[in-house]
C-alpha positions as CSV (number, residue, x, y, z in Angstrom):
1,X,-46.1,-37.6,-12.0
2,X,-44.5,-36.4,-8.8
3,X,-43.4,-38.8,-6.1
4,X,-43.1,-37.8,-2.5
5,X,-43.1,-39.6,0.9
6,X,-45.8,-39.6,3.6
7,X,-44.0,-39.9,6.9
8,X,-40.7,-40.7,8.6
9,X,-42.7,-42.9,11.0
10,X,-43.2,-45.6,8.4
11,X,-40.5,-48.0,7.1
12,X,-39.7,-46.7,3.6
13,X,-41.9,-43.7,4.5
14,X,-44.9,-44.5,2.4
15,X,-45.5,-43.0,-1.1
16,X,-47.7,-40.3,-2.6
17,X,-48.1,-40.4,-6.4
18,X,-49.4,-37.1,-7.7
19,X,-50.4,-37.2,-11.3
20,X,-51.0,-33.4,-11.5
21,X,-54.5,-33.9,-13.0
22,X,-53.2,-36.2,-15.8
23,X,-55.3,-39.3,-16.4
24,X,-53.8,-42.4,-14.9
25,X,-53.5,-45.2,-17.4
26,X,-54.2,-47.8,-14.7
27,X,-55.2,-50.6,-17.2
28,X,-51.7,-50.9,-18.7
29,X,-49.6,-53.9,-17.9
30,X,-46.7,-51.6,-17.1
31,X,-48.7,-49.8,-14.4
32,X,-49.8,-53.2,-12.9
33,X,-46.2,-54.4,-12.7
34,X,-45.0,-51.1,-11.2
35,X,-47.8,-51.0,-8.7
36,X,-47.0,-54.5,-7.4
37,X,-43.4,-53.6,-6.9
38,X,-44.0,-50.3,-5.1
39,X,-46.8,-51.7,-3.0
40,X,-44.6,-54.5,-1.7
41,X,-42.0,-51.9,-0.7
42,X,-44.2,-49.1,0.8
43,X,-47.4,-50.9,1.8
44,X,-49.1,-47.5,1.9
45,X,-49.8,-45.4,-1.3
46,X,-51.8,-42.3,-1.9
47,X,-52.9,-41.7,-5.5
48,X,-53.6,-38.0,-6.0
49,X,-55.2,-36.1,-8.9
50,X,-55.4,-39.3,-10.9
51,X,-58.8,-38.7,-12.5
52,X,-60.1,-41.9,-10.8
53,X,-63.6,-41.4,-9.4
54,X,-66.4,-43.4,-8.0
55,X,-67.5,-44.5,-11.5
56,X,-64.2,-46.2,-12.3
57,X,-63.1,-47.0,-8.7
58,X,-63.9,-50.7,-8.9
59,X,-62.1,-51.0,-12.3
60,X,-59.0,-49.6,-10.6
61,X,-59.3,-52.0,-7.6
62,X,-59.7,-55.0,-9.9
63,X,-56.1,-54.5,-10.9
64,X,-54.9,-55.8,-7.6
65,X,-58.0,-57.7,-6.3
66,X,-58.5,-61.5,-6.8
67,X,-61.5,-61.8,-4.4
68,X,-63.4,-59.0,-2.6
69,X,-64.3,-59.3,1.1
70,X,-67.8,-59.3,2.3
71,X,-68.1,-56.2,4.4
72,X,-70.2,-55.9,7.6
73,X,-73.9,-55.4,6.9
74,X,-73.9,-52.3,9.1
75,X,-72.0,-50.5,6.4
76,X,-74.3,-49.1,3.7
77,X,-73.3,-50.0,0.1
78,X,-72.8,-47.0,-2.2
79,X,-73.7,-46.3,-5.8
80,X,-75.5,-49.7,-5.9
81,X,-72.2,-51.5,-5.8
82,X,-71.8,-54.4,-3.4
83,X,-68.1,-53.8,-2.9
84,X,-68.1,-50.1,-2.3
85,X,-69.2,-49.2,1.2
86,X,-69.4,-46.4,3.7
87,X,-66.8,-46.4,6.4
88,X,-68.3,-46.5,9.9
89,X,-70.6,-43.6,10.5
90,X,-70.7,-41.3,13.5
91,X,-68.4,-38.6,14.8
92,X,-66.5,-40.7,17.3
93,X,-62.8,-41.4,17.3
94,X,-61.9,-44.9,16.0
95,X,-58.8,-46.6,17.5
96,X,-56.1,-48.2,15.5
97,X,-56.9,-51.6,14.0
98,X,-56.2,-53.9,11.1
99,X,-59.5,-54.1,9.2
100,X,-61.6,-57.2,10.2
101,X,-58.6,-58.8,11.8
102,X,-60.7,-60.5,14.4
103,X,-62.8,-62.3,11.8
104,X,-62.3,-65.0,9.2
105,X,-62.5,-62.4,6.4
106,X,-59.5,-60.2,7.1
107,X,-58.6,-58.5,3.8
108,X,-55.1,-58.3,2.3
109,X,-55.7,-54.7,1.1
110,X,-58.1,-52.0,1.9
111,X,-58.8,-49.0,-0.3
112,X,-60.1,-45.7,0.9
113,X,-61.6,-43.2,-1.6
114,X,-62.1,-39.6,-0.3
115,X,-65.3,-38.2,-1.8
116,X,-65.6,-35.3,0.5
117,X,-62.6,-34.4,2.8
118,X,-62.5,-32.7,6.2
119,X,-60.0,-30.0,7.0
120,X,-59.8,-29.8,10.8
121,X,-61.0,-33.2,12.1
122,X,-61.5,-36.7,11.0
123,X,-57.9,-37.3,10.1
124,X,-57.0,-40.8,9.1
125,X,-54.6,-42.4,11.7
126,X,-51.9,-44.7,10.3
127,X,-49.4,-46.8,12.2
128,X,-46.8,-49.0,10.5
129,X,-46.9,-52.4,12.3
130,X,-43.4,-53.2,11.3
131,X,-41.9,-50.2,13.1
132,X,-44.2,-50.7,16.0
133,X,-43.0,-54.3,16.3
134,X,-39.3,-53.3,16.1
135,X,-39.8,-50.8,18.9
136,X,-41.4,-53.2,21.4
137,X,-39.1,-54.6,24.1
138,X,-38.0,-58.3,23.7
139,X,-40.1,-59.5,26.6
140,X,-43.3,-58.1,24.9
141,X,-42.3,-59.5,21.5
142,X,-41.7,-62.9,23.1
143,X,-45.2,-62.8,24.6
144,X,-46.9,-62.2,21.2
145,X,-44.6,-64.6,19.4
146,X,-45.7,-67.4,21.7
147,X,-49.3,-66.5,22.6
148,X,-52.1,-66.3,20.1
149,X,-55.2,-64.2,20.8
150,X,-58.7,-65.7,21.0
151,X,-61.4,-63.5,19.6
152,X,-65.0,-64.4,20.4
153,X,-67.3,-63.0,17.7
154,X,-71.0,-62.6,17.2
155,X,-71.7,-61.1,13.8
156,X,-75.0,-60.2,12.1
157,X,-75.7,-61.9,8.8
158,X,-78.1,-60.9,6.0
159,X,-80.1,-64.1,6.2
160,X,-83.3,-64.8,7.9
161,X,-85.0,-68.2,7.7
162,X,-87.2,-70.3,9.9
163,X,-84.6,-73.0,10.4
164,X,-82.9,-74.5,13.5
165,X,-79.6,-73.2,14.8
166,X,-76.8,-75.4,13.7
167,X,-73.0,-75.8,14.0
168,X,-71.1,-74.0,11.4
169,X,-67.8,-75.8,10.6
170,X,-65.2,-73.9,8.5
171,X,-61.9,-75.2,7.2
172,X,-59.9,-72.3,8.7
173,X,-56.9,-72.7,11.0
174,X,-57.8,-71.3,14.5
175,X,-61.6,-71.3,13.9
176,X,-63.8,-73.1,16.3
177,X,-67.1,-73.4,18.2
178,X,-68.9,-72.0,15.1
179,X,-72.7,-71.6,15.3
180,X,-75.2,-70.1,12.9
181,X,-78.7,-68.9,13.8
182,X,-80.9,-68.5,10.7
183,X,-83.9,-67.4,12.8
184,X,-82.0,-64.6,14.6
185,X,-79.6,-63.8,11.7
186,X,-76.2,-64.2,13.3
187,X,-73.1,-66.3,13.3
188,X,-71.0,-66.9,16.4
189,X,-67.6,-68.4,16.7
190,X,-64.1,-68.2,18.2
191,X,-61.0,-67.4,16.2
192,X,-57.5,-67.9,17.5
193,X,-54.7,-66.0,15.7
194,X,-51.5,-64.2,16.4
195,X,-51.3,-60.5,16.8
196,X,-48.4,-60.4,14.3
197,X,-48.2,-61.1,10.6
198,X,-45.5,-61.9,8.1
199,X,-45.0,-59.1,5.6
200,X,-44.0,-58.5,2.0
201,X,-40.6,-57.4,3.3
202,X,-38.1,-60.2,3.9
203,X,-37.5,-61.0,7.6
204,X,-39.9,-58.3,8.8
205,X,-42.9,-59.0,11.0
206,X,-45.8,-56.6,11.6
207,X,-47.9,-55.9,14.7
208,X,-51.3,-55.5,13.1
209,X,-54.4,-56.7,14.9
210,X,-57.6,-55.8,16.8
211,X,-56.2,-55.2,20.3
212,X,-56.6,-51.4,20.5
213,X,-60.4,-51.1,19.7
214,X,-62.6,-51.3,22.8
215,X,-65.1,-54.1,23.1
216,X,-67.8,-51.5,23.6
217,X,-67.1,-49.8,20.3
218,X,-66.9,-53.0,18.3
219,X,-70.2,-54.7,18.9
220,X,-69.3,-57.9,17.0
221,X,-66.5,-58.6,19.4
222,X,-67.7,-60.3,22.6
223,X,-64.3,-61.1,24.2
224,X,-60.6,-61.0,23.5
225,X,-58.3,-63.2,25.6
226,X,-55.0,-64.9,25.6
227,X,-54.9,-68.4,27.1
228,X,-58.3,-67.6,28.6
229,X,-56.9,-64.7,30.4
230,X,-56.7,-60.9,29.7
231,X,-53.6,-59.6,28.1
232,X,-51.3,-58.2,30.9
233,X,-51.9,-54.5,31.4
234,X,-48.1,-53.7,31.4
235,X,-47.8,-55.2,27.9
236,X,-50.9,-53.3,26.6
237,X,-49.6,-50.1,28.1
238,X,-46.3,-50.4,26.4
239,X,-47.9,-51.2,23.0
240,X,-50.2,-48.3,23.2
241,X,-47.5,-45.8,24.3
242,X,-45.2,-46.8,21.4
243,X,-48.1,-46.9,18.9
244,X,-49.1,-43.4,19.8
245,X,-45.5,-42.2,19.2
246,X,-45.4,-43.9,15.8
247,X,-48.9,-42.9,14.5
248,X,-49.3,-40.4,11.8
249,X,-52.3,-38.2,11.0
250,X,-53.2,-38.0,7.3
251,X,-55.8,-35.6,5.9
252,X,-57.0,-37.0,2.6
253,X,-57.8,-34.6,-0.2
254,X,-60.8,-34.7,-2.5
255,X,-60.6,-37.8,-4.9
256,X,-57.5,-39.2,-3.1
257,X,-57.2,-43.0,-3.1
258,X,-55.4,-44.5,-0.2
259,X,-54.1,-48.1,-0.7
260,X,-53.2,-49.9,2.6
261,X,-51.5,-53.2,3.2
262,X,-54.0,-54.4,5.9
263,X,-51.7,-57.1,7.2
264,X,-48.9,-54.5,7.9
265,X,-50.6,-51.2,8.7
266,X,-53.2,-50.3,11.3
267,X,-55.6,-47.4,10.7
268,X,-58.2,-45.4,12.6
269,X,-59.5,-41.8,12.7
270,X,-59.6,-38.8,15.0
271,X,-62.9,-37.5,16.3
272,X,-65.0,-35.6,13.7
273,X,-66.3,-32.1,14.4
274,X,-70.1,-31.6,14.0
275,X,-69.3,-28.9,11.4
276,X,-67.5,-31.5,9.3
277,X,-70.1,-34.3,9.8
278,X,-70.5,-34.6,6.0
279,X,-67.0,-36.0,5.6
280,X,-67.4,-38.8,3.1
281,X,-64.9,-41.7,2.8
282,X,-65.6,-44.9,0.9
283,X,-64.0,-48.3,1.5
284,X,-63.3,-51.2,-0.8
285,X,-61.9,-54.4,0.8
286,X,-59.7,-56.9,-1.2
287,X,-59.9,-60.2,0.7
288,X,-57.3,-61.8,-1.6
289,X,-54.9,-59.7,-3.6
290,X,-53.1,-60.5,-6.8
291,X,-49.9,-59.3,-5.1
C-alpha cells in the first residue's frame, strides 16, 4: 500500500491509500481501528485500486456506519439498494456545500464511488472548513459564532395518503414550525443551526454549511436568513473569496472511493461537458458514524 497526500490546502493534507490492485481486507479489526484513527486526523480519504466495487460497497461502508441517512427522493437508487444513490444529475456546476446541512438529516460521513470517471470536466470540488474558518477575519468569525442560520425547507416525501395536513413535531434542537402534507407529499419546517461545527480535531472548528448553494439550484430550500435578515453581503463576499482560494479540484479515477467528513469538508463539482455526460458517481450517506 502506498500513502500520499491530496492537497496542501487541507489541514493534514488529506490522504490517498493506493493498494496497487491488491485486495483490501476491510473486514479485519485491524483495518477498522486504523481507519478510525486516520479518518479523525485527515477527514478526507481516497481508496484507490482496492478491489472494492458496487457489489461490496455497502459491506465496506458498514464498517463505519451506524445508521444510514434517508437520501432525497429525487436521487435514483442504484443496483436495487436503498442506500446507494446517484449524485445529482445534470451538467451544471454545483457550489460548495455540506451534504444535507440545511435538513434534520445531515450525515456524519458521505462516501462517493466513482463508477465512470470524467477526464476534463466534472471535477469534485473540496474545501476544508477548518482552514476556511481559520482564514476568516475575526469580525466574520464573531458573526457566525453568535448568529445561527434559519433554513426554511419544503421537501418532497415518498408518501401519499388522503389525510389531513398536520403539525409534525420533532425532538430536534432548532427545529420548528413543522408541517406534513400527506395529500401533497411534502414536509415543511424551519431549522435553526450554526454555520460552524465542532470537529474530530481538538480545539478546531469547521465552517461547513449550505450558504454557498443558490436557492434557485436547491429547490427544497425556500429561504435562508439570520435573525430574519439576509446575511450581510460583505461577510458572504469574504467567505466566498477565501473559499475559492482554498478549494481543490479532484478528478476521481475508476473505482475510487472518496470518504468525506461531512461536518468538516464542503464539496461540489465543476460543470460537466456534454462529451462527458456519462460520468457516473454514486453516493452513500452515513447519518450516524461509528467514529
